[in-house]
PyMOL Python script that loads the backbone (N, CA, C, O; Angstrom):
from pymol import cmd

cmd.read_pdbstr("""\
ATOM      1  N   MET A   1      77.626 -72.526  15.501  1.00  0.00           N
ATOM      2  CA  MET A   1      77.545 -73.968  15.616  1.00  0.00           C
ATOM      3  C   MET A   1      76.064 -74.353  15.717  1.00  0.00           C
ATOM      4  O   MET A   1      75.357 -73.879  16.606  1.00  0.00           O
ATOM      5  N   PRO A   2      75.597 -75.211  14.805  1.00  0.00           N
ATOM      6  CA  PRO A   2      74.176 -75.581  14.843  1.00  0.00           C
ATOM      7  C   PRO A   2      73.854 -76.491  16.022  1.00  0.00           C
ATOM      8  O   PRO A   2      74.693 -77.263  16.486  1.00  0.00           O
ATOM      9  N   LEU A   3      72.636 -76.378  16.483  1.00  0.00           N
ATOM     10  CA  LEU A   3      72.154 -77.181  17.595  1.00  0.00           C
ATOM     11  C   LEU A   3      71.168 -78.210  17.048  1.00  0.00           C
ATOM     12  O   LEU A   3      70.203 -77.854  16.371  1.00  0.00           O
ATOM     13  N   GLU A   4      71.412 -79.478  17.343  1.00  0.00           N
ATOM     14  CA  GLU A   4      70.532 -80.542  16.873  1.00  0.00           C
ATOM     15  C   GLU A   4      69.774 -81.129  18.058  1.00  0.00           C
ATOM     16  O   GLU A   4      70.375 -81.540  19.051  1.00  0.00           O
ATOM     17  N   ILE A   5      68.454 -81.164  17.944  1.00  0.00           N
ATOM     18  CA  ILE A   5      67.621 -81.763  18.979  1.00  0.00           C
ATOM     19  C   ILE A   5      67.340 -83.198  18.552  1.00  0.00           C
ATOM     20  O   ILE A   5      66.717 -83.432  17.516  1.00  0.00           O
ATOM     21  N   ARG A   6      67.800 -84.156  19.351  1.00  0.00           N
ATOM     22  CA  ARG A   6      67.653 -85.557  18.984  1.00  0.00           C
ATOM     23  C   ARG A   6      66.333 -86.135  19.480  1.00  0.00           C
ATOM     24  O   ARG A   6      65.762 -87.007  18.826  1.00  0.00           O
ATOM     25  N   GLU A   7      65.849 -85.677  20.599  1.00  0.00           N
ATOM     26  CA  GLU A   7      64.580 -86.170  21.128  1.00  0.00           C
ATOM     27  C   GLU A   7      63.766 -85.002  21.655  1.00  0.00           C
ATOM     28  O   GLU A   7      64.301 -84.056  22.233  1.00  0.00           O
ATOM     29  N   LEU A   8      62.494 -85.088  21.446  1.00  0.00           N
ATOM     30  CA  LEU A   8      61.590 -84.064  21.930  1.00  0.00           C
ATOM     31  C   LEU A   8      60.366 -84.769  22.498  1.00  0.00           C
ATOM     32  O   LEU A   8      59.678 -85.501  21.787  1.00  0.00           O
ATOM     33  N   HIS A   9      60.101 -84.548  23.768  1.00  0.00           N
ATOM     34  CA  HIS A   9      58.959 -85.176  24.432  1.00  0.00           C
ATOM     35  C   HIS A   9      57.883 -84.123  24.640  1.00  0.00           C
ATOM     36  O   HIS A   9      58.130 -83.082  25.249  1.00  0.00           O
ATOM     37  N   ILE A  10      56.693 -84.400  24.131  1.00  0.00           N
ATOM     38  CA  ILE A  10      55.573 -83.484  24.267  1.00  0.00           C
ATOM     39  C   ILE A  10      54.432 -84.232  24.938  1.00  0.00           C
ATOM     40  O   ILE A  10      54.052 -85.321  24.509  1.00  0.00           O
ATOM     41  N   LYS A  11      53.897 -83.646  25.981  1.00  0.00           N
ATOM     42  CA  LYS A  11      52.769 -84.246  26.689  1.00  0.00           C
ATOM     43  C   LYS A  11      51.586 -83.301  26.583  1.00  0.00           C
ATOM     44  O   LYS A  11      51.708 -82.112  26.877  1.00  0.00           O
ATOM     45  N   VAL A  12      50.440 -83.827  26.162  1.00  0.00           N
ATOM     46  CA  VAL A  12      49.253 -83.022  25.987  1.00  0.00           C
ATOM     47  C   VAL A  12      48.097 -83.681  26.719  1.00  0.00           C
ATOM     48  O   VAL A  12      47.911 -84.895  26.631  1.00  0.00           O
ATOM     49  N   THR A  13      47.329 -82.893  27.432  1.00  0.00           N
ATOM     50  CA  THR A  13      46.130 -83.386  28.095  1.00  0.00           C
ATOM     51  C   THR A  13      44.936 -82.645  27.512  1.00  0.00           C
ATOM     52  O   THR A  13      44.889 -81.415  27.515  1.00  0.00           O
ATOM     53  N   VAL A  14      43.980 -83.407  27.014  1.00  0.00           N
ATOM     54  CA  VAL A  14      42.792 -82.819  26.406  1.00  0.00           C
ATOM     55  C   VAL A  14      41.597 -83.181  27.267  1.00  0.00           C
ATOM     56  O   VAL A  14      41.370 -84.354  27.563  1.00  0.00           O
ATOM     57  N   ASN A  15      40.838 -82.180  27.667  1.00  0.00           N
ATOM     58  CA  ASN A  15      39.652 -82.387  28.490  1.00  0.00           C
ATOM     59  C   ASN A  15      38.407 -82.066  27.698  1.00  0.00           C
ATOM     60  O   ASN A  15      38.383 -81.104  26.930  1.00  0.00           O
ATOM     61  N   GLN A  16      37.373 -82.864  27.878  1.00  0.00           N
ATOM     62  CA  GLN A  16      36.080 -82.578  27.269  1.00  0.00           C
ATOM     63  C   GLN A  16      35.478 -81.372  27.973  1.00  0.00           C
ATOM     64  O   GLN A  16      35.655 -81.219  29.182  1.00  0.00           O
ATOM     65  N   PRO A  17      34.772 -80.515  27.249  1.00  0.00           N
ATOM     66  CA  PRO A  17      34.150 -79.365  27.891  1.00  0.00           C
ATOM     67  C   PRO A  17      33.103 -79.822  28.902  1.00  0.00           C
ATOM     68  O   PRO A  17      32.314 -80.729  28.635  1.00  0.00           O
ATOM     69  N   GLN A  18      33.111 -79.188  30.047  1.00  0.00           N
ATOM     70  CA  GLN A  18      32.153 -79.514  31.099  1.00  0.00           C
ATOM     71  C   GLN A  18      30.916 -78.647  30.921  1.00  0.00           C
ATOM     72  O   GLN A  18      31.019 -77.439  30.708  1.00  0.00           O
ATOM     73  N   GLY A  19      29.775 -79.256  31.009  1.00  0.00           N
ATOM     74  CA  GLY A  19      28.534 -78.491  30.880  1.00  0.00           C
ATOM     75  C   GLY A  19      27.410 -79.424  30.500  1.00  0.00           C
ATOM     76  O   GLY A  19      27.642 -80.514  29.978  1.00  0.00           O
ATOM     77  N   GLY A  20      26.222 -79.005  30.756  1.00  0.00           N
ATOM     78  CA  GLY A  20      25.062 -79.842  30.501  1.00  0.00           C
ATOM     79  C   GLY A  20      24.561 -79.704  29.081  1.00  0.00           C
ATOM     80  O   GLY A  20      25.153 -80.246  28.148  1.00  0.00           O
ATOM     81  N   GLU A  21      23.487 -78.989  28.921  1.00  0.00           N
ATOM     82  CA  GLU A  21      22.780 -78.871  27.652  1.00  0.00           C
ATOM     83  C   GLU A  21      23.290 -77.668  26.864  1.00  0.00           C
ATOM     84  O   GLU A  21      22.477 -76.938  26.296  1.00  0.00           O
ATOM     85  N   GLY A  22      24.574 -77.436  26.806  1.00  0.00           N
ATOM     86  CA  GLY A  22      25.155 -76.247  26.201  1.00  0.00           C
ATOM     87  C   GLY A  22      24.808 -76.069  24.740  1.00  0.00           C
ATOM     88  O   GLY A  22      23.986 -76.798  24.185  1.00  0.00           O
ATOM     89  N   THR A  23      25.439 -75.103  24.135  1.00  0.00           N
ATOM     90  CA  THR A  23      25.215 -74.827  22.726  1.00  0.00           C
ATOM     91  C   THR A  23      25.827 -75.930  21.885  1.00  0.00           C
ATOM     92  O   THR A  23      26.660 -76.685  22.387  1.00  0.00           O
ATOM     93  N   PRO A  24      25.443 -76.047  20.624  1.00  0.00           N
ATOM     94  CA  PRO A  24      26.036 -77.094  19.779  1.00  0.00           C
ATOM     95  C   PRO A  24      27.552 -76.998  19.683  1.00  0.00           C
ATOM     96  O   PRO A  24      28.222 -78.025  19.578  1.00  0.00           O
ATOM     97  N   ALA A  25      28.108 -75.798  19.717  1.00  0.00           N
ATOM     98  CA  ALA A  25      29.562 -75.651  19.665  1.00  0.00           C
ATOM     99  C   ALA A  25      30.203 -76.196  20.931  1.00  0.00           C
ATOM    100  O   ALA A  25      31.326 -76.697  20.888  1.00  0.00           O
ATOM    101  N   ALA A  26      29.508 -76.107  22.051  1.00  0.00           N
ATOM    102  CA  ALA A  26      30.062 -76.576  23.306  1.00  0.00           C
ATOM    103  C   ALA A  26      30.055 -78.090  23.410  1.00  0.00           C
ATOM    104  O   ALA A  26      30.865 -78.658  24.142  1.00  0.00           O
ATOM    105  N   ASN A  27      29.155 -78.759  22.692  1.00  0.00           N
ATOM    106  CA  ASN A  27      29.134 -80.210  22.777  1.00  0.00           C
ATOM    107  C   ASN A  27      29.611 -80.871  21.489  1.00  0.00           C
ATOM    108  O   ASN A  27      29.086 -81.912  21.095  1.00  0.00           O
ATOM    109  N   GLY A  28      30.590 -80.281  20.840  1.00  0.00           N
ATOM    110  CA  GLY A  28      31.214 -80.906  19.680  1.00  0.00           C
ATOM    111  C   GLY A  28      30.519 -80.621  18.370  1.00  0.00           C
ATOM    112  O   GLY A  28      30.697 -81.385  17.421  1.00  0.00           O
ATOM    113  N   GLY A  29      29.756 -79.588  18.269  1.00  0.00           N
ATOM    114  CA  GLY A  29      29.131 -79.223  17.015  1.00  0.00           C
ATOM    115  C   GLY A  29      27.830 -79.947  16.754  1.00  0.00           C
ATOM    116  O   GLY A  29      27.259 -79.795  15.674  1.00  0.00           O
ATOM    117  N   GLY A  30      27.339 -80.730  17.700  1.00  0.00           N
ATOM    118  CA  GLY A  30      26.075 -81.396  17.531  1.00  0.00           C
ATOM    119  C   GLY A  30      26.144 -82.597  16.606  1.00  0.00           C
ATOM    120  O   GLY A  30      25.105 -83.149  16.243  1.00  0.00           O
ATOM    121  N   GLY A  31      27.346 -83.018  16.213  1.00  0.00           N
ATOM    122  CA  GLY A  31      27.509 -84.128  15.297  1.00  0.00           C
ATOM    123  C   GLY A  31      27.370 -85.475  15.952  1.00  0.00           C
ATOM    124  O   GLY A  31      27.147 -86.471  15.263  1.00  0.00           O
ATOM    125  N   GLY A  32      27.493 -85.541  17.244  1.00  0.00           N
ATOM    126  CA  GLY A  32      27.342 -86.798  17.950  1.00  0.00           C
ATOM    127  C   GLY A  32      28.578 -87.667  17.869  1.00  0.00           C
ATOM    128  O   GLY A  32      29.677 -87.189  17.589  1.00  0.00           O
ATOM    129  N   ASP A  33      28.381 -88.964  18.120  1.00  0.00           N
ATOM    130  CA  ASP A  33      29.497 -89.904  18.174  1.00  0.00           C
ATOM    131  C   ASP A  33      30.153 -90.118  16.823  1.00  0.00           C
ATOM    132  O   ASP A  33      31.357 -90.365  16.753  1.00  0.00           O
ATOM    133  N   LYS A  34      29.375 -90.026  15.742  1.00  0.00           N
ATOM    134  CA  LYS A  34      29.939 -90.254  14.411  1.00  0.00           C
ATOM    135  C   LYS A  34      31.007 -89.212  14.077  1.00  0.00           C
ATOM    136  O   LYS A  34      32.064 -89.547  13.542  1.00  0.00           O
ATOM    137  N   ALA A  35      30.723 -87.946  14.397  1.00  0.00           N
ATOM    138  CA  ALA A  35      31.694 -86.881  14.150  1.00  0.00           C
ATOM    139  C   ALA A  35      32.915 -87.056  15.035  1.00  0.00           C
ATOM    140  O   ALA A  35      34.039 -86.819  14.592  1.00  0.00           O
ATOM    141  N   ALA A  36      32.709 -87.471  16.288  1.00  0.00           N
ATOM    142  CA  ALA A  36      33.828 -87.682  17.200  1.00  0.00           C
ATOM    143  C   ALA A  36      34.704 -88.828  16.707  1.00  0.00           C
ATOM    144  O   ALA A  36      35.928 -88.759  16.809  1.00  0.00           O
ATOM    145  N   ALA A  37      34.091 -89.875  16.175  1.00  0.00           N
ATOM    146  CA  ALA A  37      34.852 -91.010  15.656  1.00  0.00           C
ATOM    147  C   ALA A  37      35.668 -90.585  14.442  1.00  0.00           C
ATOM    148  O   ALA A  37      36.811 -91.013  14.282  1.00  0.00           O
ATOM    149  N   THR A  38      35.090 -89.747  13.587  1.00  0.00           N
ATOM    150  CA  THR A  38      35.810 -89.265  12.412  1.00  0.00           C
ATOM    151  C   THR A  38      36.995 -88.414  12.834  1.00  0.00           C
ATOM    152  O   THR A  38      38.080 -88.538  12.265  1.00  0.00           O
ATOM    153  N   ASP A  39      36.801 -87.550  13.827  1.00  0.00           N
ATOM    154  CA  ASP A  39      37.894 -86.725  14.328  1.00  0.00           C
ATOM    155  C   ASP A  39      38.990 -87.588  14.929  1.00  0.00           C
ATOM    156  O   ASP A  39      40.175 -87.330  14.716  1.00  0.00           O
ATOM    157  N   LYS A  40      38.602 -88.608  15.678  1.00  0.00           N
ATOM    158  CA  LYS A  40      39.597 -89.514  16.267  1.00  0.00           C
ATOM    159  C   LYS A  40      40.408 -90.197  15.188  1.00  0.00           C
ATOM    160  O   LYS A  40      41.629 -90.311  15.300  1.00  0.00           O
ATOM    161  N   GLU A  41      39.736 -90.655  14.138  1.00  0.00           N
ATOM    162  CA  GLU A  41      40.438 -91.326  13.040  1.00  0.00           C
ATOM    163  C   GLU A  41      41.426 -90.381  12.367  1.00  0.00           C
ATOM    164  O   GLU A  41      42.530 -90.789  12.009  1.00  0.00           O
ATOM    165  N   LYS A  42      41.033 -89.112  12.191  1.00  0.00           N
ATOM    166  CA  LYS A  42      41.929 -88.134  11.584  1.00  0.00           C
ATOM    167  C   LYS A  42      43.166 -87.913  12.454  1.00  0.00           C
ATOM    168  O   LYS A  42      44.287 -87.853  11.948  1.00  0.00           O
ATOM    169  N   VAL A  43      42.954 -87.792  13.762  1.00  0.00           N
ATOM    170  CA  VAL A  43      44.074 -87.577  14.684  1.00  0.00           C
ATOM    171  C   VAL A  43      44.993 -88.793  14.681  1.00  0.00           C
ATOM    172  O   VAL A  43      46.215 -88.651  14.643  1.00  0.00           O
ATOM    173  N   ILE A  44      44.407 -89.986  14.720  1.00  0.00           N
ATOM    174  CA  ILE A  44      45.214 -91.210  14.713  1.00  0.00           C
ATOM    175  C   ILE A  44      46.011 -91.313  13.423  1.00  0.00           C
ATOM    176  O   ILE A  44      47.191 -91.662  13.449  1.00  0.00           O
ATOM    177  N   LYS A  45      45.378 -91.013  12.298  1.00  0.00           N
ATOM    178  CA  LYS A  45      46.070 -91.077  11.007  1.00  0.00           C
ATOM    179  C   LYS A  45      47.243 -90.093  10.969  1.00  0.00           C
ATOM    180  O   LYS A  45      48.326 -90.431  10.492  1.00  0.00           O
ATOM    181  N   GLN A  46      47.022 -88.879  11.471  1.00  0.00           N
ATOM    182  CA  GLN A  46      48.083 -87.879  11.490  1.00  0.00           C
ATOM    183  C   GLN A  46      49.230 -88.317  12.401  1.00  0.00           C
ATOM    184  O   GLN A  46      50.398 -88.130  12.062  1.00  0.00           O
ATOM    185  N   CYS A  47      48.900 -88.896  13.553  1.00  0.00           N
ATOM    186  CA  CYS A  47      49.929 -89.381  14.473  1.00  0.00           C
ATOM    187  C   CYS A  47      50.763 -90.484  13.824  1.00  0.00           C
ATOM    188  O   CYS A  47      51.989 -90.491  13.939  1.00  0.00           O
ATOM    189  N   ILE A  48      50.101 -91.404  13.148  1.00  0.00           N
ATOM    190  CA  ILE A  48      50.819 -92.496  12.482  1.00  0.00           C
ATOM    191  C   ILE A  48      51.762 -91.938  11.426  1.00  0.00           C
ATOM    192  O   ILE A  48      52.905 -92.382  11.317  1.00  0.00           O
ATOM    193  N   GLU A  49      51.290 -90.967  10.646  1.00  0.00           N
ATOM    194  CA  GLU A  49      52.137 -90.365   9.617  1.00  0.00           C
ATOM    195  C   GLU A  49      53.367 -89.696  10.236  1.00  0.00           C
ATOM    196  O   GLU A  49      54.476 -89.835   9.719  1.00  0.00           O
ATOM    197  N   GLU A  50      53.174 -88.977  11.333  1.00  0.00           N
ATOM    198  CA  GLU A  50      54.299 -88.296  11.971  1.00  0.00           C
ATOM    199  C   GLU A  50      55.290 -89.289  12.566  1.00  0.00           C
ATOM    200  O   GLU A  50      56.501 -89.085  12.481  1.00  0.00           O
ATOM    201  N   VAL A  51      54.784 -90.364  13.168  1.00  0.00           N
ATOM    202  CA  VAL A  51      55.675 -91.391  13.723  1.00  0.00           C
ATOM    203  C   VAL A  51      56.461 -92.049  12.602  1.00  0.00           C
ATOM    204  O   VAL A  51      57.658 -92.296  12.748  1.00  0.00           O
ATOM    205  N   MET A  52      55.802 -92.337  11.482  1.00  0.00           N
ATOM    206  CA  MET A  52      56.505 -92.956  10.354  1.00  0.00           C
ATOM    207  C   MET A  52      57.575 -92.016   9.806  1.00  0.00           C
ATOM    208  O   MET A  52      58.652 -92.467   9.417  1.00  0.00           O
ATOM    209  N   ASP A  53      57.289 -90.710   9.770  1.00  0.00           N
ATOM    210  CA  ASP A  53      58.298 -89.738   9.331  1.00  0.00           C
ATOM    211  C   ASP A  53      59.507 -89.749  10.268  1.00  0.00           C
ATOM    212  O   ASP A  53      60.649 -89.701   9.811  1.00  0.00           O
ATOM    213  N   ILE A  54      59.256 -89.813  11.571  1.00  0.00           N
ATOM    214  CA  ILE A  54      60.348 -89.841  12.542  1.00  0.00           C
ATOM    215  C   ILE A  54      61.187 -91.095  12.357  1.00  0.00           C
ATOM    216  O   ILE A  54      62.416 -91.033  12.385  1.00  0.00           O
ATOM    217  N   ILE A  55      60.526 -92.237  12.166  1.00  0.00           N
ATOM    218  CA  ILE A  55      61.245 -93.501  11.967  1.00  0.00           C
ATOM    219  C   ILE A  55      62.084 -93.439  10.698  1.00  0.00           C
ATOM    220  O   ILE A  55      63.238 -93.868  10.691  1.00  0.00           O
ATOM    221  N   ASN A  56      61.506 -92.906   9.622  1.00  0.00           N
ATOM    222  CA  ASN A  56      62.246 -92.781   8.365  1.00  0.00           C
ATOM    223  C   ASN A  56      63.451 -91.856   8.510  1.00  0.00           C
ATOM    224  O   ASN A  56      64.513 -92.136   7.955  1.00  0.00           O
ATOM    225  N   ASN A  57      63.296 -90.754   9.252  1.00  0.00           N
ATOM    226  CA  ASN A  57      64.414 -89.835   9.472  1.00  0.00           C
ATOM    227  C   ASN A  57      65.522 -90.499  10.270  1.00  0.00           C
ATOM    228  O   ASN A  57      66.702 -90.274  10.000  1.00  0.00           O
ATOM    229  N   LYS A  58      65.155 -91.320  11.256  1.00  0.00           N
ATOM    230  CA  LYS A  58      66.175 -92.017  12.047  1.00  0.00           C
ATOM    231  C   LYS A  58      66.925 -93.033  11.190  1.00  0.00           C
ATOM    232  O   LYS A  58      68.130 -93.224  11.353  1.00  0.00           O
ATOM    233  N   ASN A  59      66.200 -93.687  10.272  1.00  0.00           N
ATOM    234  CA  ASN A  59      66.838 -94.674   9.413  1.00  0.00           C
ATOM    235  C   ASN A  59      67.778 -94.028   8.403  1.00  0.00           C
ATOM    236  O   ASN A  59      68.746 -94.657   7.974  1.00  0.00           O
ATOM    237  N   GLU A  60      67.511 -92.780   8.014  1.00  0.00           N
ATOM    238  CA  GLU A  60      68.361 -92.082   7.064  1.00  0.00           C
ATOM    239  C   GLU A  60      69.702 -91.663   7.666  1.00  0.00           C
ATOM    240  O   GLU A  60      70.675 -91.477   6.935  1.00  0.00           O
ATOM    241  N   ARG A  61      69.764 -91.516   8.973  1.00  0.00           N
ATOM    242  CA  ARG A  61      70.984 -91.050   9.633  1.00  0.00           C
ATOM    243  C   ARG A  61      72.026 -92.094   9.635  1.00  0.00           C
ATOM    244  O   ARG A  61      73.121 -91.872  10.151  1.00  0.00           O
TER     245      ARG A  61
END
""", "prot")
cmd.dss("prot")
cmd.show_as("cartoon", "prot")
cmd.util.cbc("prot")
cmd.orient("prot")
């Protein structure tokens, strides 16, 4: 008998690395705010796509 999961709740906590004048890898690759903004936009875009997929799947049922 197949098992269907109707809802899945995932909670994620992301912390910035703690440290002062660390290596470029430790402070985000040395790209600064522009790189962080680009990464945020990518994450937001991916989240929107996944939410839209979930909504579309619910509408198909």
